[in-house]
C-alpha positions, 0 to 999 in steps of 0.5 A, spaced: 499 500 500 502 506 498 501 512 502 504 509 508 510 512 510 515 505 510 519 508 516 513 508 521 510 502 523 503 499 524 502 496 531 497 490 531 494 489 538 490 483 540 490 479 546 491 473 542 498 472 540 495 467 534 491 472 532 496 478 532 501 474 528 495 472 523 493 480 522 501 481 522 502 476 516 495 478 513 499 486 512 506 483 510 502 479 504 500 487 503 507 489 503 506 493 509 511 492 513 514 493 519 508 490 523 508 489 530 504 485 534 502 486 542 498 482 546 499 486 553 494 492 554 500 496 558 505 495 554 500 497 548 499 504 552 506 505 552 509 503 546 503 508 543 505 513 547 513 512 545 513 513 538 509 515 532 505 508 528 502 509 521 497 505 523 493 501 529 489 496 528 487 494 535 482 488 538 476 492 542 478 487 548 484 492 549 481 498 547 479 500 555 473 496 556 466 498 554 468 506 554 474 504 549 478 509 554 485 507 551 482 510 544 479 516 548 485 518 551 489 517 545 484 522 541 484 527 547 491 528 549 495 534 545 501 532 543 501 524 543 505 521 537 499 517 535 493 522 536 491 523 529 493 515 527 488 512 524 485 506 529 482 500 526 478 496 531 477 489 530 472 485 534 469 478 534 461 480 535 460 487 535 453 490 535 451 497 534 452 499 540 459 497 540 460 500 534 457 506 535 461 507 542 468 506 538 466 511 533 464 516 538 471 514 542 475 516 536 476 509 531 476 510 525 474 504 521 471 497 523 473 490 522 468 484 524 472 478 525 473 473 521 476 477 516 481 477 510 487 481 508 482 484 502 478 486 508 484 490 511 486 492 504 478 495 503 479 499 509 486 502 507 484 504 501 478 508 503 482 511 509 486 513 503 481 515 498 477 519 503 481 521 508 476 524 514 479 531 518 480 531 525 475 534 529 476 537 536 470 539 540 469 538 548 466 531 548 469 529 542 476 528 539 477 524 532 476 523 526 470 526 523 464 521 524 460 524 517 462 519 512 457 522 507 456 529 504 450 531 506 445 536 502 444 543 504 448 547 508 455 545 510 454 548 517 448 544 518 449 543 526 447 548 531 455 548 533 457 550 526 453 556 525 455 558 532 462 557 530 461 561 524 458 567 527 463 569 531 
């Protein structure tokens, strides 16, 4: 995949060492290197704070519980090396509530397990073809959650019109 700086690593975080290794192998099949697998939550948080990654693929079990606190902290920490890094959440049995909570925490994309390298490629192509702006608000920091251009005034939210009138 072009578009990713070859000097930056991809982090794969999954509680199963076998699944993490499988995802790394899928990334290698897409010519995405280097990719690093981690399974310990404390090690993941420390590594995310230590250096920048081009991409993070993280299992929902390691994202900080039901409120996805690890993702939320990453997105809200000014100066964090991975604040703007795309995060693809992986989950075996996501429901609408989990997907919405992950999106609201700042997850960029979602992958339902089991998936293939082709599914990863689709998400990466989507990131490259339709990048979303990083949004900062009182209660949210992360990629713009709006995926489609809606007809009408671009400042259709109350907060948009308040910001433009100041």
